[in-house]
C-alpha positions as a Markdown table, in Angstrom:
| # | Residue | x | y | z |
|---|---|---|---|---|
| 1 | Met | -2.4 | 3.8 | -19.2 |
| 2 | Asn | -3.4 | 0.3 | -18.0 |
| 3 | Leu | -6.3 | 0.4 | -15.7 |
| 4 | Lys | -5.4 | -2.7 | -13.8 |
| 5 | Ile | -2.0 | -1.2 | -12.8 |
| 6 | Ile | -3.6 | 2.0 | -11.8 |
| 7 | Ile | -6.2 | 0.2 | -9.5 |
| 8 | Val | -3.5 | -1.9 | -8.0 |
| 9 | Arg | -1.3 | 1.2 | -7.2 |
| 10 | Phe | -4.4 | 2.9 | -5.9 |
| 11 | Ile | -5.1 | 0.1 | -3.4 |
| 12 | Leu | -1.4 | -0.2 | -2.4 |
| 13 | Phe | -1.0 | 3.5 | -1.7 |
| 14 | Phe | -4.4 | 3.8 | -0.1 |
| 15 | Ala | -3.5 | 1.0 | 2.3 |
| 16 | Ile | 0.0 | 2.4 | 3.3 |
| 17 | Ala | -1.4 | 6.0 | 3.7 |
| 18 | Phe | -4.3 | 4.8 | 5.7 |
| 19 | Leu | -2.2 | 2.5 | 8.0 |
| 20 | Val | 0.4 | 5.3 | 8.6 |
| 21 | Ser | -2.2 | 7.9 | 9.3 |
| 22 | Val | -4.0 | 5.6 | 11.8 |
| 23 | Ala | -0.8 | 4.9 | 13.6 |
| 24 | Val | 0.3 | 8.5 | 13.7 |
| 25 | Gly | -3.1 | 9.7 | 14.8 |
| 26 | Phe | -3.3 | 7.0 | 17.5 |
| 27 | Leu | 0.2 | 7.7 | 18.9 |
| 28 | Trp | -0.6 | 11.6 | 18.8 |
| 29 | Asn | -3.6 | 11.1 | 20.8 |
| 30 | Ile | -1.9 | 9.0 | 23.4 |
| 31 | Val | 1.1 | 11.2 | 23.8 |
| 32 | Phe | -0.5 | 14.6 | 23.7 |
| 33 | His | -4.0 | 14.1 | 24.9 |
| 34 | Gly | -3.7 | 10.9 | 27.0 |
| 35 | Val | -6.7 | 9.3 | 25.1 |
| 36 | Thr | -6.6 | 6.0 | 23.0 |
| 37 | Lys | -8.8 | 7.4 | 20.2 |
| 38 | Ile | -8.5 | 6.9 | 16.5 |
| 39 | Asp | -9.9 | 9.5 | 14.0 |
| 40 | Trp | -11.1 | 7.3 | 11.2 |
| 41 | Asn | -12.4 | 10.1 | 9.1 |
| 42 | Thr | -9.1 | 11.8 | 8.7 |
| 43 | Ser | -7.4 | 8.4 | 8.1 |
| 44 | Val | -9.7 | 7.5 | 5.4 |
| 45 | Arg | -9.4 | 10.9 | 3.7 |
| 46 | Phe | -5.7 | 10.9 | 3.7 |
| 47 | Gly | -5.7 | 7.4 | 2.3 |
| 48 | Leu | -8.2 | 8.3 | -0.5 |
| 49 | Val | -6.5 | 11.5 | -1.4 |
| 50 | Leu | -2.9 | 10.1 | -1.4 |
| 51 | Gly | -3.9 | 6.9 | -3.1 |
| 52 | Ile | -5.5 | 8.9 | -5.9 |
| 53 | Ile | -2.6 | 11.3 | -6.3 |
| 54 | Phe | 0.2 | 8.8 | -6.0 |
| 55 | Ala | -1.7 | 6.3 | -8.4 |
| 56 | Phe | -2.1 | 9.2 | -11.0 |
| 57 | Ile | 1.5 | 10.3 | -10.6 |
| 58 | Gly | 2.8 | 6.7 | -11.1 |
| 59 | Ser | 0.7 | 6.2 | -14.3 |
| 60 | Arg | 1.7 | 9.4 | -15.8 |
| 61 | Arg | 5.4 | 8.8 | -15.4 |
| 62 | Ile | 7.3 | 8.8 | -18.7 |
| 63 | Lys | 8.7 | 5.3 | -19.4 |
| 64 | Thr | 12.5 | 5.6 | -20.5 |
């Protein structure tokens, strides 16, 4: 396992998951609650968890 590739994948997946969860949470609050509020805690947690999981899965994939 190359540590540099794992770190780059983690940052990439973290950013994607973070931005998607921010957008979904923001739109959810606008549509259903009528409030323009972003839940940063949930967005960071989703980003961290999904970033770690997807980076680990990508590094463990068997090269064919």
